[in-house]
C-alpha positions as CSV (number, residue, x, y, z in Angstrom):
1,M,-181.6,-106.7,-183.8
2,T,-182.0,-103.0,-184.3
3,D,-179.4,-100.5,-183.0
4,E,-181.9,-99.5,-180.2
5,A,-182.4,-103.1,-179.1
6,D,-178.6,-103.6,-179.0
7,R,-178.3,-100.5,-176.9
8,L,-181.0,-101.6,-174.5
9,D,-179.4,-105.1,-174.2
10,G,-176.1,-103.5,-173.5
11,D,-177.6,-101.3,-170.8
12,E,-179.2,-104.3,-169.1
13,E,-175.9,-106.2,-169.3
14,A,-174.0,-103.2,-167.9
15,A,-176.5,-102.9,-165.1
16,E,-176.1,-106.6,-164.2
17,Q,-172.3,-106.4,-164.3
18,W,-172.4,-103.3,-162.1
19,E,-174.3,-105.2,-159.5
20,L,-171.8,-108.1,-159.8
21,V,-168.7,-105.9,-159.5
22,N,-170.3,-104.6,-156.3
23,T,-170.8,-108.0,-154.8
24,P,-170.4,-107.8,-151.0
25,L,-167.1,-108.7,-149.6
26,G,-166.8,-112.1,-147.8
27,E,-169.5,-113.9,-149.8
28,K,-168.4,-117.2,-151.2
29,W,-166.9,-116.8,-154.7
30,S,-167.4,-113.0,-154.4
31,G,-163.8,-112.2,-155.4
32,R,-164.1,-114.2,-158.6
33,T,-167.5,-112.6,-159.3
34,R,-166.1,-109.1,-159.0
35,Y,-163.1,-110.1,-161.2
36,A,-165.4,-111.4,-163.9
37,A,-167.5,-108.3,-163.8
38,A,-164.4,-106.1,-163.9
39,M,-163.3,-107.9,-167.1
40,F,-166.6,-106.8,-168.6
41,F,-165.8,-103.2,-167.9
42,Y,-162.2,-103.6,-169.0
43,K,-163.4,-105.0,-172.4
44,R,-165.6,-101.9,-172.8
45,D,-162.5,-99.6,-172.1
46,E,-164.1,-98.4,-168.9
47,M,-161.3,-99.8,-166.7
48,T,-157.5,-99.8,-167.1
49,S,-155.4,-102.9,-167.3
50,E,-153.7,-102.0,-164.0
51,T,-157.1,-101.8,-162.3
52,L,-158.2,-105.1,-163.8
53,E,-154.9,-106.7,-162.5
54,I,-155.8,-105.8,-159.0
55,Y,-159.2,-107.4,-159.4
56,R,-157.4,-110.5,-160.7
57,I,-155.1,-110.6,-157.7
58,C,-158.1,-110.3,-155.3
59,A,-160.2,-112.9,-157.2
60,R,-159.3,-115.7,-154.8
61,L,-159.6,-113.5,-151.7
62,D,-163.3,-113.1,-151.1
63,S,-162.9,-110.7,-148.2
64,E,-160.3,-108.5,-149.8
65,N,-161.5,-105.1,-151.1
66,P,-159.7,-104.2,-154.3
67,L,-160.5,-100.5,-154.1
68,P,-158.0,-99.5,-151.4
69,I,-155.3,-101.4,-153.2
70,I,-156.2,-99.6,-156.5
71,R,-156.0,-96.3,-154.6
72,D,-152.7,-97.2,-152.8
73,R,-151.1,-98.1,-156.2
74,G,-152.2,-94.8,-157.7
75,V,-154.1,-96.4,-160.6
76,G,-157.7,-96.4,-161.7
77,K,-158.6,-92.9,-160.4
78,D,-161.5,-92.7,-162.8
79,W,-162.7,-96.2,-161.6
80,L,-162.5,-95.2,-158.0
81,E,-164.5,-92.1,-158.6
82,R,-167.1,-94.2,-160.5
83,M,-167.3,-96.6,-157.6
84,G,-167.7,-93.7,-155.1
85,F,-164.5,-94.7,-153.3
86,R,-162.5,-91.9,-151.8
């Protein structure tokens, strides 16, 4: 693949993962889906390990929103901003 093709594939993957990390609360397996997508962003250095840990803790809790927990623990301020969570 060319560099441009790699970039486009990466953009498509990032867009898909963004949708997954925003999976609505309460859907079956949504916590695990959000955690898997969070791992994608962590591996790209777009999320701190502390933020990822909160997604891991919430992985089995489909109705639990990790964003307030991230805020309350005072970690992941850049991630919260990116998610539009205040």
